C-alpha positions in Angstrom: 0.0 0.0 0.0 1.2 3.5 -0.8 0.2 5.2 2.4 2.4 8.2 3.3 3.5 6.6 6.6 4.5 3.4 4.8 6.6 5.4 2.4 8.3 7.3 5.3 9.1 4.0 6.9 10.6 2.8 3.6 12.8 5.9 3.3 13.9 5.6 6.9 15.0 2.0 6.4 16.8 3.1 3.3 18.6 5.7 5.3 19.6 3.3 8.0 20.9 0.7 5.6 23.0 2.9 3.3 26.3 4.8 3.8 26.4 8.6 4.2 26.2 10.7 1.0 24.7 13.9 -0.2 21.6 12.0 -1.4 21.2 10.6 2.0 21.4 14.0 3.5 18.5 15.1 1.3 16.5 12.0 2.2 17.1 12.7 5.9 15.8 16.2 5.6 12.8 15.0 3.6 12.0 12.2 6.2 12.2 14.6 9.1 9.8 17.0 7.4 7.4 14.3 6.4 7.4 12.5 9.7 3.9 13.8 10.5 2.4 11.0 8.4 2.0 8.5 11.2 0.4 11.2 13.3 -2.1 11.9 10.5 -2.9 8.2 10.4 -3.6 8.3 14.1 -5.7 11.4 13.9 -7.7 10.3 10.8 -7.7 6.5 10.8 -9.2 4.6 7.9 -10.2 1.4 9.5 -12.9 0.3 7.0 -10.7 0.0 4.0 -10.2 2.3 1.0 -13.4 4.3 0.6 -12.6 5.3 -2.9 -12.3 1.7 -4.1 -15.4 0.8 -2.2 -17.4 3.6 -3.8 -16.8 2.2 -7.3 -17.4 -1.5 -6.2 -13.8 -2.5 -6.3 -12.5 -4.7 -3.4 -15.5 -4.5 -1.1 -14.0 -6.6 1.7 -11.1 -4.3 2.8 -12.3 -3.9 6.4 -10.0 -4.6 9.3 -11.8 -7.7 10.7 -9.0 -10.0 11.9 -8.4 -10.3 15.7 -6.3 -7.5 17.0 -5.9 -5.9 13.6 -7.2 -2.6 14.7 -5.0 -2.7 17.8 -2.0 -3.5 15.6 -2.8 -0.6 13.4 -2.6 1.8 16.3 0.6 0.2 17.8 2.4 0.4 14.5 1.6 4.0 13.9 2.4 5.0 17.5 5.8 3.3 17.2 6.4 4.9 13.8 5.5 8.3 15.1 7.6 8.1 18.3 10.5 5.7 17.7 11.2 6.6 14.0 12.6 10.1 14.8 14.6 8.8 17.7 16.4 6.2 15.5 17.4 8.9 13.0 18.9 11.3 15.6 
């Protein structure tokens, strides 16, 4: 899924796994400025799936219905919002 917080996590892992360079400096600045994405996911959670796709009758069963799936959503985004900046500093 191409949610903003998932892309930030991908960029963070890329920064942690590569050596220092000018490109990584730019990525670091971009990640620190875009680190609000997990907070947005916590403020405006979409727990019933992609509403755009449901509106046009695509993929109707996208709801979070597995046990602890909603809890896991919140845990992941809290950890991404709090621990992600600490790792980069």
